[in-house]
C-alpha positions in Angstrom: 82.4 105.6 91.0 81.8 105.5 94.8 82.4 108.4 97.1 83.3 108.5 100.9 82.6 111.9 102.4 83.6 113.0 105.9 82.0 116.3 106.8 82.9 118.4 109.9 83.6 115.3 111.9 84.0 115.7 115.7 84.9 112.6 117.8 85.7 112.2 121.4 86.5 109.4 123.9 85.3 109.1 127.5 87.8 109.6 130.3 87.6 110.4 134.0 86.7 114.0 133.3 84.1 113.3 130.6 84.3 113.3 126.8 87.7 114.3 125.5 87.5 115.7 122.0 90.1 114.3 119.6 88.8 115.1 116.1 87.8 118.7 115.8 86.1 119.1 112.5 87.7 116.7 109.9 86.7 117.3 106.3 87.8 114.8 103.6 86.4 113.4 100.4 87.7 110.2 98.8 86.6 108.6 95.5 87.3 105.1 94.1 90.3 105.1 91.9 92.2 107.2 94.5 94.8 106.4 97.2 94.8 109.0 100.0 97.6 109.2 102.6 96.9 110.6 106.1 100.0 111.8 107.9 100.5 113.7 111.1 102.2 113.7 114.5 101.3 111.2 117.3 98.0 112.0 119.0 96.5 114.1 116.3 93.6 111.8 115.6 94.6 109.6 112.6 93.7 106.3 114.1 90.7 107.9 115.8 89.5 108.8 112.3 89.7 105.2 111.2 88.0 103.9 114.3 85.1 106.4 113.8 84.6 105.4 110.2 84.3 101.7 111.1 82.2 102.3 114.2 84.4 101.5 117.1 82.1 101.9 120.2 84.9 103.4 122.3 84.8 106.6 120.1 81.8 108.9 120.2 80.8 111.0 117.2 79.5 114.3 118.6 79.1 116.2 115.4 79.4 115.8 111.6 78.6 113.2 109.0 80.2 110.2 107.3 78.5 109.4 104.0 79.1 106.5 101.6 77.5 107.3 98.2 75.1 109.5 100.1 74.2 106.9 102.7 74.6 107.7 106.4 77.5 105.5 107.6 77.0 106.6 111.2 73.5 105.0 111.2 75.0 101.6 110.2 76.1 98.9 112.6 79.8 97.7 112.2 78.8 94.7 110.1 76.6 96.8 107.9 79.6 99.1 107.2 81.7 96.1 106.2 79.0 94.8 103.9 78.5 98.2 102.4 82.2 98.1 101.2 84.3 99.5 104.1 87.4 97.6 105.3 89.9 98.4 108.1 93.4 96.8 108.2 94.1 97.3 111.9 97.4 98.3 113.4 97.0 95.7 116.1 94.7 92.9 114.8 93.2 90.5 117.3 94.1 86.9 117.7 91.2 84.5 117.5 91.8 80.9 118.7 89.8 78.1 117.1 89.1 80.0 113.8 91.4 79.3 110.9 92.4 82.0 108.5 90.7 80.2 105.6 87.4 79.8 107.5 87.4 83.5 108.6 88.0 84.8 105.1 85.4 82.6 103.5 82.8 83.6 106.1 83.7 87.3 105.5 83.4 87.0 101.7 80.0 85.1 102.0 78.7 87.8 104.4 78.7 90.2 101.5 77.0 87.8 99.1 73.3 86.7 98.8 72.1 83.4 100.4 72.0 81.8 97.0 75.4 83.2 95.8 77.9 81.8 98.3 81.4 81.3 96.9 82.2 77.7 96.1 85.0 75.9 97.9 86.9 75.4 94.7 86.7 79.1 93.7 87.6 80.2 97.2 90.7 77.9 97.3 91.9 79.0 93.9 91.6 82.7 94.8 93.2 82.1 98.2 96.2 80.3 96.7 96.6 83.1 94.1 96.6 85.9 96.7 98.8 84.0 99.2 101.4 83.5 96.4 101.3 87.2 95.6 102.1 87.9 99.2 104.8 85.2 99.5 102.7 83.4 102.2 103.3 79.7 102.9 100.2 77.5 102.3 100.1 76.4 106.0 99.1 80.0 107.0 95.6 79.3 105.7 95.0 76.7 108.4 96.6 78.5 111.3 94.2 80.2 113.8 93.6 83.8 113.0 96.7 85.8 114.0 97.4 83.4 116.8 101.2 83.3 117.3 101.8 85.4 114.2 104.7 87.8 114.1 104.0 91.5 113.6 105.0 91.1 109.9 102.8 88.1 109.5 99.8 89.9 111.0 100.3 92.8 108.6 100.6 90.5 105.6 97.5 88.7 106.7 95.5 91.9 106.9 96.5 92.6 103.2 95.5 89.0 102.3 92.0 89.7 103.8 91.9 92.9 101.7 92.7 91.0 98.5 90.1 88.3 99.3 87.2 90.5 100.4 87.8 93.2 97.7 86.1 96.2 99.5 85.2 99.4 97.9 87.2 101.5 100.4 90.0 100.3 102.6 91.5 102.1 105.6 95.0 100.9 106.2 96.1 102.0 109.7 100.0 102.0 109.9 100.4 98.8 107.9 104.1 99.7 107.6 104.7 99.7 111.3 107.5 97.3 112.3 108.1 95.9 108.8 111.5 95.4 107.4 112.2 96.5 103.8 111.3 93.1 102.2 108.0 92.8 104.1 107.2 96.4 103.2 107.7 95.7 99.5 105.4 92.6 99.7 102.7 94.5 101.6 102.9 97.3 99.1 102.6 94.9 96.2 99.4 93.6 97.7 97.9 97.1 98.0 99.0 98.1 94.5 97.3 95.0 93.1 94.0 96.4 94.3 94.4 99.8 92.6 91.8 100.6 90.0 88.6 102.4 89.3 86.5 100.3 91.7 88.8 100.7 94.8 89.9 103.5 97.0 92.2 103.5 100.0 93.1 105.7 103.0 96.6 105.0 104.2 97.5 106.2 107.6 101.3 106.4 108.0 104.1 108.3 109.7 106.7 107.7 107.1 107.5 108.5 103.5 109.1 105.1 103.0 105.8 103.4 102.5 104.7 106.0 100.0 107.8 105.3 97.9 106.1 102.0 97.1 102.5 103.0 97.2 102.3 106.4 95.5 99.4 108.4 96.8 97.1 110.5 94.7 96.3 112.8 97.6 98.2 113.5 100.9 96.5 115.0 103.9 98.3 116.4 106.9 96.4 116.2 110.2 97.3 118.4 113.2 95.2 119.4 116.2 92.5 117.0 115.3 91.8 118.2 111.8 93.1 118.2 108.2 95.3 121.3 108.0 96.9 120.8 104.6 96.2 118.7 101.5 98.3 118.2 98.4 99.8 115.6 96.0 102.5 113.0 96.6 105.1 115.8 96.8 103.6 117.0 100.1 104.7 113.8 101.8 108.3 114.4 100.5 108.2 117.9 101.7 107.1 116.7 105.1 109.9 114.1 105.2 112.5 116.8 104.4 111.2 119.6 106.6 109.2 118.0 109.4 105.9 118.9 111.1 107.3 122.0 112.8 107.9 123.8 109.4 104.3 123.0 108.3 102.9 124.1 111.6 104.8 127.4 111.5 103.6 128.0 107.9 100.0 127.5 109.0 100.4 129.4 112.3 99.9 126.3 114.5 101.5 126.0 117.9 103.4 122.7 117.7 106.4 121.3 119.5 108.3 118.4 118.0 108.6 115.3 120.1 112.1 114.3 121.2 
């Protein structure tokens, strides 16, 4: 079992007036075998949390720790974090011309393996075909340039394909349901559920219960004011869907105004 621990994490971004604090003491522990959902209003720091874990240089950690099996994640470069078993499915993945999907994924898989243990072409193609079939992706997607000209749904599906191919220890899925129709949502959820098991854990950042109807979380965290204010089981997401953030905020004594 592996453990990802976030302890009293404070994170800010630079603006014209200096460092603006976004995360204000996040505490969270996730183990393999668990799916955690992170929910909260816009601007409360959900995506900032994912960026800080993966080492986005635009976000400055001013206090706290991120530990992976006791190792200091904050001391690792971005590529070291990926090789250690962390993975981020981004809300807005970049387009990279000249690099095919297949070449990108094979390079990413080999980056985690020893020099004498590179995956063979045949094993790679067999696995790629299997995972693309699971996600209802046409074969030609493998030879298209990474995310170039992809629709929003194709980009999200491609992020899950990378997840299935790389097989990280912990995945952070940042609003993978955003902009998906119901059929695409079911396919993306099928891919995530295929990874579930004792050697895999995921943090799913989402606004909506509808994704959690297909990927049932073990733990739900509600973030407000830059920190986790309430944690519970899958029923907490349903309560949130029924009552909204204002009710949760009132219950916890937090000053919150719903967005119109």
